[in-house]
N, C-alpha and C positions, 0 to 999 in steps of 0.2 A: 408554474412548476413548483413543487413543494420543496421545502428545505432539505429533506432527506435526499431526494434525487439530485439537487444542486450540489450537495456535499460530495456525493459519489462522482459526479461529473467533474468537479474541481480537482479531486484527487487523481482521477484517471487522466485528466488533461495534463497535469503536472508530470505524471509518470511518462506519458507519451512524448511530451516535449523534451524531457531530459534523457530518457533512456531508450527511446524508439523501440519498444518491445515488440517481439514477434507474437507474444501472448501476454495478456494482462487480464487476469481474473481477480476482481476485487469483490469480496463477499462481506456484507454488513452483518456482523454477529452481535450487534448492540442489544437486540431483544433478549438474548441469553444472559445479558449482564444487567438487566433492569434491576434497580435497587442498589447496585454497586456504587461505591463512593465516586468513582470516576465518571459514571454515567450521569450523576446528578449535575455535573457541569454542562451537560448537553453534548459533549464530545463523544464520538462513537468508537466502537470496538470493531476492528476489521481483520480479515484474513486476506492475504495477497499471494497469488502465484504469478510470477512474472518471469518471462524468458527474454533475455536480451544479449546481443553480441557484446555489450559493454561489460558483462560479467565474466567473459572468457579470461582465464588465467588468474582470476581474483579469488581470494579465500572468502569464507562466509561473512566475516566481519567487514571486509572491504565492500562486499556486495550490499550488505545492509546499510552501510554508510552512504552508498550511492542512492539507495532508495530514500533514506531519511533526508539527504540533501535535496532530492527532487521534490519531496513534499514540504520541506522547509517549515515555514511558519504555521502550516496546517497542523503540525504536531502539537501546537499550543492552543489551537482554537477548535479544530474540527475532529482531530484524532486523539483519543485517549490511549488506545492500545492498537498495535499493529503486529500481527503474526506474519512473518515473511518467509516465503519459499522462493528464492532467487536462483535461477538456473541459466547456464549458457545454452545455446542451441544444441551443442554436442552432448549435453547431459539429458536431453529429453528423449523419450522413446516414441518413435513414430509408428 
């Protein structure tokens, strides 16, 4: 398995374990940031859409904090930038 795919799986596994999301869409945007100073370190740029019951009743900052806590040390090694859309199930349109 290549490093890129392993990185995605590590991030998703952490999110699954900590937040038990109903939806977890992680997109690697790193290619669009090639040449950026943060990309030089090898860490990636990602966009995340995540839906979890754990976000119910929380404000945006608290939700983002839960996501950052879930990925923990990966923010220093695997992730340079993370754009987060964190929703509770009641906020999604079906």
